[in-house]
C-alpha positions in Angstrom: 74.6 72.6 53.9 76.6 75.7 53.0 80.3 75.1 53.5 81.2 78.7 54.0 83.2 78.7 57.2 82.5 82.4 57.7 78.7 81.7 58.1 78.6 80.9 61.8 76.7 79.8 63.8 75.4 76.9 61.7 72.6 74.5 62.6 73.7 70.8 62.1 70.9 68.3 61.6 72.9 65.2 60.6 76.2 63.5 60.9 76.7 64.2 57.2 76.3 67.9 57.7 78.8 67.8 60.6 81.2 66.0 58.4 80.9 68.7 55.7 81.5 71.4 58.2 84.6 69.6 59.7 86.0 69.2 56.1 85.4 72.9 55.3 87.0 74.1 58.5 90.0 71.7 58.1 90.6 72.9 54.6 90.2 76.6 55.5 93.0 76.0 58.1 95.2 74.5 55.5 95.3 71.1 57.1 95.3 67.7 55.4 93.3 64.8 56.8 96.6 63.2 57.9 97.7 66.5 59.6 94.4 66.6 61.6 94.8 62.9 62.5 98.3 63.5 63.8 97.3 66.6 65.8 94.4 64.8 67.4 96.1 61.6 68.1 93.6 59.6 66.1 94.0 57.5 63.0 93.4 58.9 59.5 90.5 56.5 59.2 88.7 58.5 62.0 89.1 61.8 60.2 87.8 60.2 56.9 84.8 58.6 58.7 84.0 61.9 60.5 84.1 63.9 57.2 82.0 61.3 55.5 79.4 61.6 58.2 79.6 58.2 59.8 76.9 58.2 62.4 78.5 55.7 64.8 81.7 57.5 65.8 82.5 58.0 69.5 81.0 61.3 70.6 83.9 62.3 72.9 86.4 61.9 70.0 84.2 64.0 67.8 84.0 66.7 70.4 87.7 66.6 70.9 88.2 67.0 67.1 85.8 69.9 67.0 87.7 71.6 69.9 91.0 71.1 68.1 89.5 72.9 65.1 88.4 75.7 67.3 84.7 74.7 67.2 82.3 74.0 70.0 78.8 72.4 70.3 76.0 74.5 71.7 72.5 73.1 72.3 69.5 75.4 72.0 65.8 75.1 71.5 64.7 75.2 67.9 63.0 78.4 66.8 59.2 78.2 66.9 57.7 77.5 63.6 54.8 79.5 62.3 51.6 77.5 61.4 
């Protein structure tokens, strides 16, 4: 995945890609993992796990973290592939 935070929208296909995006956006905002944990009311472990792409994190907490970072999830059909 390209970590360029100016290249939006971006398609996410795995928890690892989402974690890379969260890390890139957090860093672009000048936040440490501990800062983000404190702002979101979660533990530092949650931020670490999210950025590492742990696939079993609670969805609502992930969505709350994305919202805090100024991001949102949009669901759309995949573009049709040519044969």
